[in-house]
C-alpha positions in Angstrom: -5.9 16.6 -0.5 -8.9 15.1 1.5 -10.4 11.6 1.2 -13.7 11.6 -1.0 -17.3 11.2 0.1 -18.3 10.0 -2.9 -19.0 6.1 -2.8 -21.0 3.0 -4.4 -22.6 0.3 -2.4 -20.3 -2.6 -1.7 -20.7 -5.1 -4.3 -18.5 -8.0 -3.3 -17.2 -9.0 -0.1 -13.3 -9.0 1.0 -12.9 -12.6 0.6 -14.6 -12.9 -2.5 -12.5 -9.8 -4.1 -9.3 -11.2 -2.5 -10.2 -14.6 -4.2 -10.6 -13.2 -7.5 -7.4 -11.2 -7.5 -5.5 -14.5 -6.5 -7.4 -16.5 -9.0 -6.3 -13.6 -11.5 -2.7 -13.9 -10.6 -2.7 -17.7 -11.1 -4.4 -17.4 -14.3 -1.8 -15.2 -15.8 -3.8 -12.4 -16.6 -1.2 -9.7 -15.4 1.6 -8.5 -17.6 4.1 -5.8 -17.6 3.5 -3.3 -20.5 6.2 -2.4 -23.1 8.3 0.4 -21.6 7.1 4.4 -21.9 9.7 6.4 -23.7 11.7 8.3 -21.6 10.3 7.0 -18.1 11.5 3.3 -18.1 14.6 2.7 -16.1 17.0 0.2 -16.8 18.6 -0.9 -13.1 21.3 -3.3 -12.9 20.4 -7.0 -12.2 16.8 -6.6 -13.2 15.0 -9.2 -14.3 13.9 -9.3 -17.9 10.1 -10.3 -18.4 8.9 -11.8 -21.5 6.7 -9.2 -23.4 3.0 -9.7 -23.7 0.7 -8.0 -26.0 -0.7 -4.6 -24.6 -2.3 -1.6 -26.1 0.9 0.6 -27.6 1.4 3.8 -25.8 0.6 7.2 -27.5 3.2 8.2 -30.2 4.7 10.8 -28.0 4.6 8.7 -24.9 2.5 11.3 -22.6 1.2 10.4 -19.3 -2.6 11.5 -20.0 -4.0 10.7 -16.4 -6.5 11.4 -13.9 -6.4 10.9 -10.3 -8.9 7.9 -9.8 -11.1 7.7 -6.5 -10.7 4.3 -5.1 -14.5 3.5 -4.0 -16.3 0.5 -3.3 -16.3 -0.9 -6.6 -14.6 -0.8 -10.0 -16.5 -1.8 -13.2 -15.7 -2.2 -16.6 -18.6 0.9 -17.1 -16.9 2.8 -14.8 -13.7 2.9 -17.2 -15.1 3.5 -20.1 -15.6 7.1 -20.1 -11.9 7.4 -19.4 -11.2 5.8 -22.9 -13.4 7.9 -24.6 -11.7 10.9 -23.0 -8.3 9.8 -24.4 -7.0 9.1 -21.0 -4.3 6.5 -20.9 -3.1 6.5 -17.4 -4.9 6.3 -13.7 -3.4 7.2 -10.3 -4.8 5.1 -7.5 -3.9 6.8 -4.1 -3.9 4.2 -1.0 -3.8 6.4 2.3 -1.6 5.5 5.3 -2.0 7.3 8.6 -0.3 9.4 11.2 -1.6 10.0 14.8 -0.2 13.6 14.4 2.6 15.6 12.3 5.1 14.9 15.1 4.3 11.3 15.5 7.1 9.0 13.9 5.1 6.0 13.5 3.2 5.6 9.9 0.2 3.3 10.0 -0.3 0.7 7.2 -3.7 -0.2 6.6 -3.9 -2.5 3.4 -6.5 -4.9 4.0 -10.0 -4.8 2.7 -11.6 -4.8 6.3 -8.9 -2.0 7.5 -9.8 0.6 5.1 -12.6 3.2 4.3 -12.5 2.3 0.9 -12.3 -1.0 -1.0 -10.6 0.8 -4.0 -7.7 1.5 -1.7 -7.1 -1.9 -0.3 -4.4 -4.1 -2.2 -7.3 -6.3 -3.6 -9.1 -3.2 -4.9 -5.8 -1.6 -6.5 -4.9 -4.5 -8.2 -8.2 -5.5 -9.5 -8.9 -1.8 -10.8 -5.5 -1.8 -12.0 -6.1 -5.3 -14.0 -9.7 -3.9 -15.3 -8.0 -0.5 -16.6 -5.2 -2.5 -18.4 -8.0 -4.1 -20.3 -9.1 -0.7 -21.4 -5.7 -0.1 -22.6 -5.3 2.1 -19.4 -2.0 2.2 -17.4 -1.6 2.6 -13.7 0.9 5.1 -11.2 0.4 3.8 -8.1 0.8 7.0 -5.7 0.6 6.4 -1.7 -0.4 9.2 0.3 0.0 10.0 4.0 -3.0 11.3 5.9 -2.7 12.8 9.5 -5.0 13.1 12.6 -5.1 16.1 14.4 -5.1 19.9 13.9 -3.7 19.4 10.7 -4.2 16.8 8.0 -1.6 18.0 5.2 1.3 15.6 5.0 3.5 18.9 4.3 3.3 19.4 8.0 5.2 16.1 9.2 8.1 17.3 11.1 9.9 15.4 13.8 10.8 16.8 17.0 14.4 15.1 17.2 17.1 13.2 15.3 15.9 9.9 16.6 12.3 10.6 15.8 13.3 11.4 12.2 15.0 7.9 12.0 12.2 6.2 13.4 10.0 8.0 10.9 12.0 7.0 8.0 12.2 3.4 9.4 8.4 3.3 9.7 7.8 5.0 6.3 10.1 2.7 4.6 8.2 0.0 5.4 5.0 1.6 4.3 6.1 2.3 0.8 7.9 -1.0 0.5 4.8 -2.7 0.8 3.3 -0.6 -2.0 6.7 -1.4 -3.8 6.1 -4.8 -3.5 2.4 -4.8 -4.5 3.2 -2.9 -7.7 5.7 -5.5 -8.5 3.5 -8.0 -7.9 0.6 -6.5 -9.9 2.7 -5.4 -12.6 1.7 -1.8 -12.3 3.1 0.8 -14.8 5.1 3.3 -12.2 5.5 4.1 -8.4 5.6 7.4 -6.5 7.5 7.0 -3.5 6.3 9.9 -1.7 3.6 12.9 -1.7 3.9 16.2 -0.2 6.5 15.2 2.6 7.7 18.8 2.3 9.9 18.8 5.4 11.3 15.5 5.0 13.0 16.2 1.7 16.2 17.9 3.1 16.9 14.4 4.8 18.8 13.6 1.2 20.8 10.5 2.5 17.8 8.7 4.1 15.6 9.2 0.6 18.6 8.0 -1.6 18.6 5.1 0.7 14.9 4.6 0.3 15.1 4.6 -3.3 18.0 2.1 -3.7 15.6 -0.3 -1.5 12.7 0.4 -3.8 14.5 -0.5 -6.7 15.6 -3.7 -5.1 11.6 -4.9 -5.3 10.2 -2.8 -8.0 11.6 -2.2 -11.7 9.2 0.1 -13.0 9.8 4.0 -13.1 9.8 6.0 -9.9 9.0 9.4 -9.1 8.1 11.7 -5.9 5.2 14.3 -6.1 6.2 17.4 -4.7 4.3 20.3 -3.7 4.2 23.4 -6.1 5.3 26.0 -2.9 8.8 25.4 -3.5 9.3 22.0 -2.4 9.9 20.6 -6.3 13.0 23.0 -6.1 14.2 21.6 -2.8 14.3 18.1 -3.6 18.1 17.3 -4.3 17.6 13.3 -5.5 15.5 14.0 -8.6 18.4 12.4 -10.3 18.1 9.3 -8.7 14.2 8.8 -10.2 12.9 8.6 -13.5 11.0 11.7 -13.8 10.3 14.8 -11.8 6.8 14.9 -10.1 5.2 18.4 -9.0 1.9 18.8 -7.9 0.9 21.6 -9.9 -1.6 23.7 -7.9 0.2 26.9 -8.6 -1.6 30.4 -8.0 -2.3 32.0 -11.5 -4.6 35.1 -10.9 -6.5 36.6 -8.1 -8.8 38.1 -10.6 -12.6 36.8 -10.2 -13.4 34.7 -13.8 -10.1 35.7 -14.9 -9.6 35.5 -18.8 -7.1 32.5 -20.5 -4.9 35.6 -21.4 -4.8 36.5 -17.9 -3.8 32.4 -16.9 -1.3 32.4 -19.6 0.6 35.2 -18.1 0.4 33.8 -14.7 1.8 30.4 -15.7 5.1 32.6 -16.7 6.6 32.6 -13.4 5.9 29.0 -12.5 7.0 27.8 -15.7 10.5 29.7 -15.3 11.1 27.7 -12.1 10.3 24.5 -13.5 12.1 24.9 -16.6 15.1 25.5 -14.6 14.6 22.5 -12.5 14.4 20.2 -15.5 17.2 21.5 -17.0 19.4 21.0 -14.0 18.6 17.1 -13.5 17.8 16.6 -17.3 14.7 14.6 -16.5 11.0 14.8 -17.8 8.4 16.4 -16.1 5.1 15.1 -15.1 2.3 17.1 -13.0 1.3 14.2 -10.7 -1.7 16.1 -9.7 -3.3 19.5 -11.6 -6.9 20.6 -11.4 -9.3 23.4 -10.7 -12.5 24.0 -8.8 -15.7 25.1 -10.9 -15.7 28.5 -9.1 -15.0 32.0 -10.0 -12.1 32.1 -7.7 -10.4 28.8 -9.1 -7.3 30.2 -10.2 -6.5 32.2 -6.7 -5.7 29.3 -4.4 -6.1 26.1 -6.8 -5.2 23.8 -4.1 -8.2 24.6 -1.6 -11.0 22.6 -1.7 -14.6 24.9 -1.8 -15.7 26.3 0.8 -19.5 26.5 1.9 -20.5 29.8 0.4 -18.6 28.0 -3.0 -21.5 25.5 -3.0 -24.2 28.0 -2.7 -22.8 30.1 -5.2 -23.5 29.1 -9.5 -20.8 27.2 -10.5 -18.1 29.0 -12.9 -17.5 26.3 -15.4 -16.2 28.9 -18.0 -13.5 29.8 -15.5 -12.5 25.8 -14.6 -12.4 25.4 -18.6 -10.1 28.4 -19.2 -7.6 27.1 -16.3 -7.5 23.8 -17.9 -6.9 25.6 -21.7 -4.1 27.8 -20.1 -2.3 24.4 -18.4 -2.3 22.6 -21.4 -1.3 25.4 -23.9 1.6 26.3 -21.5 3.0 22.8 -21.1 1.6 20.3 -23.7 3.9 22.2 -26.8 7.2 21.6 -24.5 9.2 18.0 -25.4 10.4 17.5 -21.8 6.8 17.6 -20.6 5.7 14.1 -20.3 2.3 14.5 -18.6 -0.2 15.0 -16.0 -2.9 13.8 -13.8 -6.2 15.5 -13.6 -7.5 16.0 -9.9 -9.9 14.1 -9.5 -12.1 11.5 -11.0 -15.2 9.8 -9.6 -16.0 6.5 -11.0 -19.4 6.4 -11.9 -20.5 10.2 -11.4 -23.6 11.1 -13.5 -24.5 14.5 -14.8 -27.2 14.9 -12.3 -24.8 13.7 -9.2 -24.2 15.2 -5.9 -24.4 19.1 -6.2 -21.0 19.3 -3.7 -19.3 17.7 -7.2 -20.4 20.2 -9.7 -18.2 22.8 -7.6 -15.3 20.6 -6.7 -12.5 20.1 -8.9 -14.0 17.1 -11.1 -14.2 18.0 -14.9 -16.8 15.4 -15.1 -19.7 16.2 -17.6 -18.2 20.2 -17.5 -16.6 21.9 -20.2 -13.5 21.4 -18.8 -13.9 17.6 -19.7 -14.0 18.4 -23.1 -10.7 20.7 -23.1 -9.1 17.8 -21.4 -10.2 15.2 -24.0 -9.1 17.8 -26.9 -5.5 17.7 -25.6 -5.4 14.2 -24.5 -6.3 12.7 -27.9 -3.7 14.6 -30.0 -1.3 12.6 -31.2 1.7 15.1 -30.3 
């Protein structure tokens, strides 16, 4: 998914923010949460951490999440709407960079001065996680890769030779291990080791080796975010992870403004495939991303951002809400389904915010937010 354009004025300089985080660490404000049922691993040799007070997880252990846009600040007021909506998790998404799909070097840019948004810097991630924790909200750290050039989708990454593949995995390992250490330092609650790297997953041995390296430095649950278009069925290393992650942008209907009944019917084939993978590996499933535009054609190609013509057309809030309802009704009752992260949530977005936000994926201030909240606030 593209980087967001929505941001706030920078409210603290990079040095002050970094100092704030260091003081927080020194004061012992960070703590490891109690386990999330069915997700917490028990790796051999993991150091035991003393339990400290925290908000207990929901009785069913589901991840009631949103994809949090890292902007130029993260205030306590930004987080209050999440609590009211029943959100218990956020996904924070820092970006790494590649010069092109066949370029074997991953660029890590983790400092405040080197990133477009403070919220994607190491300091921003840790401070946001701390403030979320104070609201009883946990954090999934979910690094993405962004490509420069004709294609900016990470699923197009494909090396020209075996030598380049080895170079790429070596470079990517440095990238993801940085975030594994950050997650361990900040006591973040889960880590996603890759997102939509579709053409890399055939290198099973390299991925298993990387998972082993990550577990040496991070002792929370791990997942991988596999694309809906068949990648989640191609991954062979689900057994080495703690839950199956799916980027759930499945096409459901080509109809304009489809009914909920049509959308429920559209879910039956994807459900069959997801259920088969879940049964094969006996792992819980989490939709690491799921969402719909506020357009009449939202169910046709859910992975596409609104086009210019969509911005000129009236927003179709009813279709977006129907897509949410069909999603929750299909998956929430299933015991192996452990939650999802709604794409996406803009901190501080107001009802009279930019027009482009009214057509895009966010449910904020729309009927879809009510649908999401009703399901999130259910106890089971």
